[in-house]
C-alpha positions as CSV (number, residue, x, y, z in Angstrom):
1,M,54.3,0.9,40.7
2,K,51.9,3.5,39.0
3,L,51.4,1.4,36.2
4,P,49.6,-1.5,37.9
5,I,47.2,0.5,40.6
6,A,45.9,2.0,37.4
7,F,45.9,-1.1,35.5
8,L,44.1,-2.5,38.3
9,L,41.5,0.8,39.2
10,G,40.9,0.4,35.2
11,C,39.6,-3.2,35.7
12,F,37.7,-2.4,38.7
13,L,35.7,-0.2,36.7
14,L,35.2,-2.0,33.8
15,A,33.9,-4.7,35.7
16,G,31.6,-2.8,37.3
17,F,30.2,-1.1,34.5
18,S,29.8,-4.9,32.6
19,C,28.0,-5.9,35.8
20,R,25.9,-3.2,35.2
21,S,24.9,-3.4,31.5
22,S,24.2,-7.5,32.4
23,H,21.8,-6.7,35.2
24,N,19.6,-4.6,32.9
25,N,19.6,-6.9,30.2
26,S,18.8,-10.2,32.7
27,S,15.6,-8.2,34.4
28,S,14.3,-7.2,30.9
29,S,14.2,-10.6,29.8
30,I,12.8,-11.8,33.0
31,A,10.3,-9.4,32.3
32,A,9.6,-10.9,28.9
33,K,9.7,-14.4,30.6
34,D,7.0,-13.4,32.5
35,E,4.5,-12.2,30.2
36,Y,4.5,-15.0,28.1
37,S,5.3,-17.9,31.0
38,D,1.3,-18.7,31.2
39,A,0.6,-18.8,27.7
40,F,-1.3,-22.3,28.7
41,D,-3.8,-21.0,30.8
42,S,-7.0,-20.8,28.8
43,A,-8.0,-17.6,30.6
44,H,-6.0,-15.4,28.3
45,L,-7.7,-17.7,24.6
46,D,-9.8,-14.5,24.2
47,E,-6.7,-12.1,24.5
48,S,-5.1,-14.4,22.4
49,F,-7.4,-14.7,19.2
50,L,-8.1,-11.0,19.7
51,A,-4.4,-9.8,19.3
52,L,-3.9,-12.7,16.2
53,T,-6.8,-10.7,14.4
54,E,-6.2,-7.2,15.3
55,N,-2.0,-8.1,14.0
56,T,-3.6,-9.9,10.7
57,E,-5.8,-7.0,10.3
58,L,-2.9,-4.7,10.1
59,G,-1.1,-6.7,8.1
60,H,-3.6,-6.8,5.6
61,K,-3.9,-3.0,5.7
62,L,-0.1,-2.5,5.5
63,N,-0.2,-4.7,2.5
64,T,-3.2,-2.6,0.9
65,E,-1.3,0.9,1.6
66,S,2.0,-0.6,0.4
67,E,0.2,-1.5,-3.1
68,W,-1.6,1.8,-3.2
69,L,1.7,3.5,-2.3
70,A,3.5,1.8,-5.3
71,L,0.6,2.2,-7.9
72,R,0.9,5.9,-6.8
73,L,4.5,6.0,-7.2
74,K,4.1,4.6,-10.6
75,I,1.8,7.2,-11.6
76,S,4.1,9.8,-10.4
77,S,7.1,8.3,-12.1
78,A,4.9,8.1,-15.5
79,E,3.8,11.9,-15.2
80,I,7.3,12.8,-14.7
81,R,7.9,11.2,-18.2
82,V,5.0,12.9,-19.6
83,Q,6.4,15.9,-18.5
84,K,9.7,15.6,-19.7
85,C,8.5,14.2,-23.4
86,K,6.1,17.3,-23.4
87,E,9.8,19.6,-22.4
88,A,11.1,17.7,-25.0
89,E,8.6,18.4,-27.5
90,L,8.4,22.7,-26.5
91,K,12.3,22.8,-26.8
92,L,12.1,21.2,-30.1
93,K,9.1,23.6,-31.4
94,L,11.0,26.5,-30.1
95,E,14.2,25.5,-31.8
96,M,12.3,25.3,-35.1
97,A,10.6,28.5,-34.7
98,K,13.9,30.4,-34.1
99,Y,15.6,28.4,-37.2
100,D,12.4,29.6,-38.8
101,S,12.5,33.4,-37.9
102,L,16.3,33.3,-39.0
103,N,15.3,32.0,-42.2
104,D,12.8,34.6,-42.8
105,E,15.3,37.2,-42.2
106,I,17.5,35.6,-44.9
107,S,15.1,34.9,-47.3
108,S,15.5,37.5,-49.7
109,S,18.6,35.2,-50.6
110,G,16.8,31.8,-50.6
111,G,17.0,31.2,-46.8
112,F,18.8,28.5,-45.2
113,I,16.2,25.6,-44.4
114,T,15.8,23.2,-47.8
115,D,12.6,21.4,-48.2
116,R,14.5,18.1,-46.9
117,Q,15.4,19.7,-43.8
118,R,12.0,21.1,-43.0
119,E,10.7,17.6,-43.5
120,I,12.8,16.0,-41.3
121,W,12.6,18.6,-38.6
122,N,8.9,18.1,-38.8
123,A,9.0,13.9,-38.3
124,R,11.4,14.8,-35.2
125,L,8.2,17.3,-33.8
126,D,5.6,14.3,-34.8
127,I,7.7,12.0,-32.9
128,A,8.1,13.8,-29.8
129,R,4.2,14.3,-29.8
130,K,3.8,11.0,-30.4
131,D,6.2,10.0,-27.2
132,T,3.9,12.4,-25.3
133,N,0.8,11.2,-26.5
134,I,2.3,7.5,-25.8
135,A,3.2,8.7,-22.1
136,N,-0.1,10.4,-21.4
137,A,-1.5,6.8,-22.0
138,K,0.4,5.2,-20.0
139,V,-0.4,8.0,-16.9
140,S,-4.1,7.3,-17.9
141,L,-4.4,3.5,-17.8
142,L,-2.4,4.0,-14.1
143,K,-5.2,6.4,-13.4
144,R,-7.9,4.0,-14.3
145,D,-5.8,1.1,-12.4
146,L,-5.8,3.7,-9.3
147,D,-9.4,4.7,-9.7
148,D,-10.2,0.8,-9.1
149,L,-8.4,0.4,-6.1
150,N,-9.9,3.5,-4.5
151,A,-13.2,2.2,-5.2
152,K,-12.4,-0.9,-3.5
153,L,-11.0,0.8,-0.6
154,K,-13.9,3.2,-0.2
155,D,-16.1,-0.1,-0.1
156,K,-14.0,-1.2,2.6
157,G,-14.5,2.2,4.4
158,W,-10.8,3.3,3.7
159,E,-10.2,7.3,3.3
160,I,-8.0,8.3,0.2
161,P,-5.8,11.1,-0.2
162,S,-5.8,13.3,-2.7
163,F,-3.0,15.0,-4.5
164,T,-3.4,18.0,-6.6
165,I,-0.8,19.4,-8.3
166,Q,-1.3,22.8,-10.1
167,R,-1.1,21.2,-13.5
168,E,-1.9,24.2,-15.7
169,I,0.7,26.0,-17.2
170,T,-0.2,30.2,-17.4
171,K,0.3,31.3,-20.8
172,P,1.6,34.8,-21.0
173,S,-0.3,37.0,-22.4
174,V,1.2,38.2,-26.4
175,Q,0.8,41.5,-26.7
């Protein structure tokens, strides 16, 4: 006997909640229908045209902002590439200096770095420098494109955010 009563009570609660949620949905759809029910009324022609114009202008602004952000992202990615190339170059220079220091210590016995090995290491360093220069050139080209876009946007009266990141490396003083 307890099972059917619990079952009936559950059905009543479920039906009550489902009716309540469908009531809210129907009232919101009625409000939406009221908003658009008189769209053929010529009195709303100016309002509709203004709304369309504002929406179209917003779309153009968002597309332009997206274009600017995409270009800024490319610049940031290219700058990261420069940083990584420069890091690889500096690590190689450090490694070369360490081996040269060891070579100097062992120089009484002729050292262990041959001329051929020195040429190979210097060639690797030249390649690392060229990679850094190429990465810097890509950043410069992208920044030129961003400057052109910024000039167009300023002509349209847009404010351009400035991004300044400290890029100078402080060198330790040698005593």
